[in-house]
C-alpha positions as a Markdown table, in Angstrom:
| # | Residue | x | y | z |
|---|---|---|---|---|
| 1 | Unk | 0.0 | 0.0 | 0.0 |
| 2 | Unk | 1.3 | 3.4 | -0.9 |
| 3 | Unk | 0.9 | 6.7 | 0.9 |
| 4 | Unk | 0.1 | 9.7 | -1.3 |
| 5 | Unk | 0.3 | 13.0 | 0.8 |
| 6 | Unk | -2.0 | 15.9 | -0.1 |
| 7 | Unk | -1.2 | 19.6 | -0.5 |
| 8 | Unk | 2.1 | 20.6 | 1.1 |
| 9 | Unk | 2.5 | 17.5 | 3.2 |
| 10 | Unk | 5.4 | 15.0 | 3.1 |
| 11 | Unk | 5.8 | 11.5 | 4.3 |
| 12 | Unk | 9.1 | 10.6 | 6.0 |
| 13 | Unk | 10.6 | 7.6 | 7.6 |
| 14 | Unk | 12.8 | 8.2 | 10.6 |
| 15 | Unk | 16.4 | 6.9 | 10.7 |
| 16 | Unk | 17.1 | 4.3 | 13.4 |
| 17 | Unk | 18.3 | 5.7 | 16.8 |
| 18 | Unk | 21.9 | 5.1 | 17.8 |
| 19 | Unk | 22.4 | 1.9 | 19.8 |
| 20 | Unk | 25.7 | 3.0 | 21.3 |
| 21 | Unk | 27.3 | 6.4 | 22.3 |
| 22 | Unk | 30.5 | 7.6 | 20.6 |
| 23 | Unk | 32.5 | 6.3 | 23.6 |
| 24 | Unk | 31.0 | 2.8 | 23.0 |
| 25 | Unk | 28.4 | 2.7 | 25.8 |
| 26 | Unk | 25.3 | 0.6 | 24.8 |
| 27 | Unk | 22.1 | 2.5 | 25.4 |
| 28 | Unk | 18.9 | 0.9 | 26.9 |
| 29 | Unk | 15.7 | 1.4 | 25.0 |
| 30 | Unk | 14.4 | 4.2 | 27.2 |
| 31 | Unk | 17.7 | 6.1 | 27.0 |
| 32 | Unk | 17.7 | 6.4 | 23.3 |
| 33 | Unk | 16.9 | 9.8 | 21.9 |
| 34 | Unk | 14.2 | 10.2 | 19.2 |
| 35 | Unk | 16.1 | 10.6 | 15.9 |
| 36 | Unk | 15.8 | 13.9 | 14.2 |
| 37 | Unk | 17.1 | 12.8 | 10.7 |
| 38 | Unk | 14.6 | 11.2 | 8.3 |
| 39 | Unk | 14.3 | 10.2 | 4.7 |
| 40 | Unk | 11.5 | 11.6 | 2.5 |
| 41 | Unk | 9.5 | 8.7 | 1.0 |
| 42 | Unk | 6.6 | 10.7 | -0.5 |
| 43 | Unk | 5.8 | 14.3 | -1.4 |
| 44 | Unk | 2.5 | 16.1 | -2.0 |
| 45 | Unk | 1.8 | 18.2 | -5.1 |
| 46 | Unk | 1.9 | 21.6 | -3.4 |
| 47 | Unk | -0.6 | 24.1 | -4.7 |
| 48 | Unk | -2.7 | 26.6 | -2.8 |
| 49 | Unk | -2.6 | 26.2 | 1.0 |
| 50 | Unk | -4.2 | 28.7 | 3.3 |
| 51 | Unk | -4.6 | 31.1 | 0.3 |
| 52 | Unk | -0.9 | 31.0 | -0.6 |
| 53 | Unk | 0.8 | 29.1 | -3.3 |
| 54 | Unk | 3.2 | 26.5 | -2.0 |
| 55 | Unk | 6.0 | 25.2 | -4.2 |
| 56 | Unk | 7.4 | 21.8 | -3.0 |
| 57 | Unk | 11.1 | 22.0 | -2.4 |
| 58 | Unk | 11.6 | 18.5 | -1.1 |
| 59 | Unk | 11.9 | 15.4 | -3.3 |
| 60 | Unk | 11.7 | 11.7 | -2.5 |
| 61 | Unk | 15.1 | 10.4 | -1.2 |
| 62 | Unk | 16.2 | 13.6 | 0.5 |
| 63 | Unk | 17.5 | 13.3 | 4.0 |
| 64 | Unk | 16.0 | 16.0 | 6.3 |
| 65 | Unk | 16.2 | 17.3 | 9.8 |
| 66 | Unk | 12.9 | 17.8 | 11.7 |
| 67 | Unk | 12.1 | 18.9 | 15.2 |
| 68 | Unk | 11.7 | 16.1 | 17.7 |
| 69 | Unk | 7.9 | 16.1 | 18.1 |
| 70 | Unk | 6.6 | 17.4 | 14.8 |
| 71 | Unk | 4.1 | 15.6 | 12.5 |
| 72 | Unk | 1.7 | 12.8 | 12.9 |
| 73 | Unk | 3.0 | 9.2 | 13.3 |
| 74 | Unk | 1.2 | 6.5 | 11.3 |
| 75 | Unk | 1.8 | 2.7 | 11.0 |
| 76 | Unk | 1.2 | 1.1 | 7.6 |
| 77 | Unk | 2.1 | -2.5 | 6.6 |
| 78 | Unk | 4.3 | -2.8 | 9.7 |
| 79 | Unk | 6.3 | 0.3 | 8.9 |
| 80 | Unk | 6.2 | 3.5 | 10.9 |
| 81 | Unk | 6.0 | 6.8 | 9.0 |
| 82 | Unk | 5.5 | 10.5 | 10.0 |
| 83 | Unk | 3.4 | 12.9 | 8.0 |
| 84 | Unk | 4.1 | 16.6 | 8.3 |
| 85 | Unk | 3.9 | 19.8 | 6.4 |
| 86 | Unk | 6.9 | 20.9 | 4.3 |
| 87 | Unk | 7.2 | 24.0 | 6.5 |
| 88 | Unk | 7.9 | 21.7 | 9.5 |
| 89 | Unk | 11.1 | 20.4 | 7.9 |
| 90 | Unk | 14.1 | 22.4 | 9.3 |
| 91 | Unk | 16.8 | 21.5 | 6.8 |
| 92 | Unk | 18.0 | 19.2 | 4.1 |
| 93 | Unk | 21.1 | 17.1 | 5.0 |
| 94 | Unk | 23.7 | 16.6 | 2.2 |
């Protein structure tokens, strides 16, 4: 099943959280931070949103930074995705 976002929304898949710290300490499940880097898996068409024209800057495959608690989390076919507005994306990671 595919997700097709509407208007200025994008669907992202979060990158896995780090299992160990840089010094090699293994983290327990509750100690892991929510990752902030995600991969764009679907992009809406843009268009008129709230009376303003929105041009989509993001493309499928981009790695992006998002704030920790933005978007709506959904589960589809056993995979977890987050749907958010393009304006909630903080930056593109090269």
